[in-house]
N, C-alpha and C positions, 0 to 999 in steps of 0.2 A: 386203172381208172384215170390216173394222172396223164397217161399217154393219150387217152381218148379226149380228155378236156383240152390238152394242148393241140391236138389235131383240129378240134372244133374251133379253138381260138385262132389258129392259123387260117382256117377256111373263112371265118368271119372277117379277119383282117383283109384277106385277099378280096372278099366280096365288097367290103367297104372301100378298099383302095381302088378297085375297078369302078365303083360308083363315083368316087371322087374324080377319076380320070375322065369319065364320060360327061360330067356336069361342071365343066370349067367356064361355061358361057357367062358373060356379064349380065347381071340382073339389077334392077332398081326396086328398092322397097320404099313405098310411100307411107309416111306416118302423118299424124295430125300436124297442123300448123305448117304445112308445106315442107316438112323435114323429110329428107331422102337419104338413103344409103345406097351406094353403088359398090358392087363387089362380085366376086365369083360366087355362083350359086352354092357350091359345096362349102365355102367358108361361112356364108350366111347361115346355112343349115346347121353347121357345126357350132356356130356361136349361139344360135337359139337353143340347140340341144343342150349345150353346156350350161347356159343360164337357167334352163328348166331343171336340169339336174341339181344345180346349186340351190335353187329355190325349194326344190323338194327336200333336200337335206336340211335346209334351214327350217322348213315347216315341221320336220320330224324331231328336231332338237329338243323342244320342251318335253315331249313324250319320252324320249330316251333318258333324259335326266330324271324324270319322275320315276321311271321304271328302275333306274339304277339306285335312286334313293330308297325306294321301297325294298329292293333286293338287299341293300346294305342293312336296313333296319331288320329285315327278316333274318339275315345272317347273324347279326348281333344277338337277337333273341334266341336263335338256335344255339349259339355258342354259350349263352348264359344258361340255358336249360341243360346243356351237356355238362357244364361245370357243376351245377346243382346236383345232377344225377350222380356224377363222379364223387362228389362230397358225401352224398347219402350212402353210396356203395362203400366208401372207405369207412364211414362211421359205423355201418352195420357189420363190417368185417372185423372191427377191433374186438378184442376179448373183453367181456364184461368186467368191470372193475368192482372189487368187493366194497361193501358199505364200510364207511369208517366206523371204528369202534370208539364209543365214548368211555372215558374213564370217569366214573362217578364215585 
């Protein structure tokens, strides 16, 4: 399986490298307020892809922290239940103690 994933990774790298070599022409991106960016098409695409990936990760961050916090709480509760169960098992496994005898 590791070999197949590496072969696929190499093929994807070659595909994207070929794409980069074929798209080196200069492009101009026009933004609002007459702001322009000049650069090779492949670098502009890579920049927008990277910024989109970063924004996606930032958008997921609160949910990831929430899930990790809930998982930590559940793990602590499970650990507490295991300790209680072990204490009950040990208490029931002890030999019964005789009642104390009163001297009257």
